[in-house]
N, C-alpha and C positions, 0 to 999 in steps of 0.2 A: 758589345763593340765599343771600343774606346772613343772618347770625344776629344775635341780640340776647339780652337777659336778661329773664326773666319778672319782672314787677313784684311778684308775690306771693311766689314762692319763691326768686328770684334765680338760678335755673338758666339756663345757656346754652340758647337755643332757636332753632331755625330758623324762618324766616318761615312756611313751609308748615305747621308744627306749632304754631302760635300763633293767637291771635285778638286783635283790637283792641277794647278795651272802653272805654266812656265813663266818665270820672271827673270830679271837680270841677276838675281841672287840664287837662281836654281828653280825649285818648284815651291809653290805656295798653296795653302789650302783655302778654298773659297766656298762658302755655303751656296746651295743651289738657288736661294732667293737672289743673292747678288749676281751669281752667274747668269741666271735667266734675265735679270734686268739688263746686264751688259749685252747679252745675246740679242735681246729685243731691240736695243738701241742700234746695234751694229747692222742688223738686217732691216731696220726701219719699220718695225711693226709695233702695234699697241698690245701689250700683254700684262695681265695682272696675275701675279703668282699666288697660288692657293696651296696651303698646306693641308693635306689630308690626314686625319687622325687614324691611329691604329685600330684594327678591328679583330674580333675573335671569330673563328669559324671552327665548326666541328667536322671531323671526318666520319666515314661510315661506321667506325667503331665507337664513336662518341668522344674521341680525344680532341681536346681544344688546341688550336693553333693560332698564335698571335701574329698578325701581319702588319708590317710598317710600309709606308708608301713614300716614293719620291716622284717628283714631277720635274722633268728636265726639258728645256727648249733646245732643239737642235735645228738651227736655221728656222724654217717655217713649219717644222714638225715638232709635235709634242710627244715625248716619251714618258709613259706612265709605267713605273716599275713597283713591284712589291716583293718582299722577301719575308720568310718566317723569322721571327725574332728568337734566335737561339744564342747560346754562349759559345757555339762552335765557330771555327773559321769558315766552314762550309755550310751555307744555309740549307736547311732541309728542303723547303719549297721556295721556288722563285717563279715569278710571272712578269711579263711585260707586254705592252701594246703600244703601237705608234699610230698617231692620228694627226690631222691638220690642226694648227694652232687656233684656227677660227672655229673648230668644232667644240662642242661643249665638253669640258673636262668630265662632267658627271655622266655624260653619255659614254665616254671612253671608259670611265670607271665601271659603269653598268656592264659593259661587254667583258671587261677584265674580271669582274666579280663572278659573272656567269661561268667563265672559264675556270676560275678558282674552285667554285662549288663542284663543278663537274669532275675536276681532277681529284679533289678530296674524296669524292664518292666513287672512285674507280680504283680497283686493286689489280696490280700486275703480277704480284708474287705473294707467297704465303710462307710462313716459317714452320718447319717441322718441330713440334714440341719435344720430340725425343732426341733428335740430333742437334737441334738449334741451328740447322742450315736452312737457307732460303731456297725456294723453288718457284719456277715460273707457273703462274696461275693458268691452268688449262681446263678444257672440258666445259661443263655447265657454268663453272664459276669464273671463266676467263675467256680471252679471245685468241690465245696463243700469240699475243703481242706484248712487247715490253716497251714502254715509253719512259724516257728519263732524260737526264742532263749529264753532260760530260764535264768533269772538273779535274784538277790536278791532285794526285794523291800526295799530300804534303808529308805523310808518314812513311812514304817510300824512300828508299836510298837514292832513287833517281826520279824525283817528282816532276822533272821536265819531260821525261819520256813515259811515265806511268800514269794512265788515266784512273780516275775514280768515277764510278757511275752512281748517280743519285736516282733511285727509283722509289716511288711512293713515299718520298720524303726521307728515305733511309739511304745511308752511304753503303755502297757495295764495292769492296776492293776488286780490281780487275781480275785477279786470280779467282776470287769467289764467283764473279759473274761468269767467267769461263766454265767453272764447275757447274753452275746452274744450267748451262746449255748442253751439258753432256748427255742428259736423257734424250736429247734430240739428235744424237749422232746418226749421220746418214741423211738427215733432212736438209732441204735447201732453206735459205733465208735471204731476206732483203734488208740491207742497212741503208736508211735514208736520214740525212742530216737536215735539221730545220734551223732557221734563224730563231733566236730566243723569243721574238715577238710573234712568230707564226704559230697558228694552232695546228697541233698534230692530229691527223685523222686516224 
């Protein structure tokens, strides 16, 4: 992910660790350290910004995933986010949690970390080695449940209208996801949408 400089402090900042703010000249990039400082002053609270270092986690297959973190103050709420560091425009894994600014950041991190570990050790689909196609994990190895994230398919001719599904950290085009459901033709299903900070049961 490309970087740039914070308009306020001039520090080099990565895109994921900054925010675009409206100004007289349009939009300007501000690092989250400066943004959080301004937010704390505007709502009248004491807040010390803490930068969390990247971590490496392994999934159930032993593959390593590098995660980077951001901490953003939203009024009196603290938003902790993490994403897998990839070269792709669509991050493989993303997680977020919201807590009160007075709560310990490390307590929030511990809860988020637990969610990350649980997710990395859960599989919702498997790949057929002969056909190269993905299938929903069922039976003893699965729950007949698919949990994932909805993104825009930027490779589609109509990215505004065509979703991309991210499951188990892998991008599944909408057409492919539909094909994965065809073995369940005639079955009923339940589609439930969650906020990114909510834990999916």
